[in-house]
Phi, psi and omega in degrees: 000335183298315176302321180298318176299318179296319177297318180295320178294327177291321180292333180275340186302317182297326179291319182287338180272358179287126180247112184281156179291339180213137177292135184291155178292165180301134180087000181244137178246137175298138180224077181291337180284321183223068185280160168293145187212148173259010187295314183297318177297321180294318180299316180296317183294316181293319179299318181292316180297311183297323180294316182293314185291330179291315180298311185285331175292320175296320177297315177300313179298324177296319182294313184293323186273311194261339181255309181270345177053048181222144176210106188242185179296331176299319180291327175296317178298319180293321178297314180296322180295319178296311185295319178297321176297317180295320179292320178299321178295321178295320181293323176297317178296323178291328176293318177295328177288345178247048170072019169283151184080013173244149177294145182294338178278358176253004181227162180278168176302320178297319176294323180293325177295318176298315181295318179294326179297311182287334172289325174300313180294318182292322182294323179294313179293325179296316182300316177296319183290319182293327176294316179295322179298314178297323178295319178297323178293317181294322179294323175295317179297319180295322180290321187272316189257355183231071179288336182263109182296139177069025166285178182295318179292321179295318178299320178295321180292313180298322176299316177296322178301310181298318179296316181295316179298314182294314182296308186287334173295316179293311181294326176295319178295319180294323180294321183296316186248044182286337183229154175227111000285167183298328182298339182291343179298318180255000179221084185296349180286342183286151175287148181150191179222152183221154173284159175284084189292337182295328177288325178294319179293324177294318175295321178297317180297317178297318175301316177305313186293312183297314180294325177300318180289326178294316178298325179294325186277341185300309182292331179298316181293324182288321183289338181301329184272358181279146179267089179204169180299153179296327178294319180293319178302318179297318178298319180296316179298318180297319182295324182267353175241037174299340177276023175309328183291337182304304179295334176293311177295325178296320178297315181297315179298322177297315178297319178296324176297315181295321181291329186246015183297332179260006182278145176260003178275067189288328182293342176263316186283322182297310176299331178293321176296317183292332175297318175294323180296317179295321177298319176297316176303310183297319181291324177295321178292323175294326179295328176285322187272328190298314183301326184286333184290344177300335181295332179293318186280333182250010183296315181294320177293321180294320182292330182278332190245339184247129177292153184235170183285132176296143179270170180298323180295322179293324177299315180297318180295321179295319180300310179297317181291324178295320180287328186271320192243328187225060176290133180205151184264335186252128178299340179246037181301322184294338178276353185243035178236158174271189183294332181271005179084008181274145182292143177260127181233174180298335180286349180277081183296332182283352182246030180301322182294316178296319179298317180294322179294319179298318180294323178294317177302314178300318178295323178295319180297318183290318185281340181266004179284130182249137175255109184263116178291132183251142176287323183230166176287162178213168189252026182233157176225170178275005178058031174271127180240117177261142183251146174277188185293342176262010177083013182261139179296138177272158176294135179268139173227159175082006183245357184180208179205155176204170183286335183276356173091356181287339180247130182240144181276091182238283186220171180233132182270124182238113182268119178258081183272000000 
């Protein structure tokens, strides 16, 4: 029986030599072989977020490049927001692969150091990315809802932009250099000193939540002044507040921070906070991408039913065709011809009735034109082309807007014939 007792003592030795990074609370037993884990939940969340943001970002890029032929600073911010969100998801997955999402009493101190290090890297990247994502949303709102610079809405948007740039720049710097030496961030046993980072994280979580709700309210206030049906207003608000989940996830993350700010089970609580942060990032990125994708689904209908602004190539074609086939001195020449295409002049005594009718039609066209004042710019015109005395199309103004300044956002001509 002695050998059997010796073998039994050897088999129990590995379990008795396990030293947890944190002593378990009363009534809880360490279980390093089959610990509770957040890994599966994290993998599902990361896979879903990356898939959604990739699909909608590609659709947004297609609309901006191939349909609208535009690429501005707003698009650069949207690209950085997408890339940062994807990188943050990768870092969170790597944190889970290095013992993140496990209770500290189920892992060794060395494993807890690995988890803390990767959470440190992920939290820094998250802070920078969430700031860029909020800027991309605000740049979108300023382009769509704030055509009048330095209006009340425009001032509110610019104020939020300044606050976000300042706050996230400061907090990111503080997170990077929170301890001296830096190694003490993920290994608290080393000598040195650190800031009370839990208060910084709590303040950051509260700022995230408040700004998310403020950004959510901006399009609602702007849409209230639009002249459209209530159902259409609701659709517009939903399109631009697709990131409604962002403040919800920010609120959940803020509550989790407050509940666990004094907990020492960091390997479990920190990844749980980052799961809410990744969900907030993904929903904010979708809020940037979703409004632009509508152009794909309504492009065919808009092309068939709504007139559009003439392009430079179309102007050149009109100029060449007018010179070769239809030279005319009067922009309303077609109204002053008879059935054979001959010009009607005062000497045509037999056509006094036709001449009078043509003049009446011309007068009716001029007097029935309505100038409808628009709140915002739009990308359509009435396709009216006026010619100068040489038969060349004149530059149109007051029907739209463009980057080169030839089109101004003033009025829209509506002919009620």
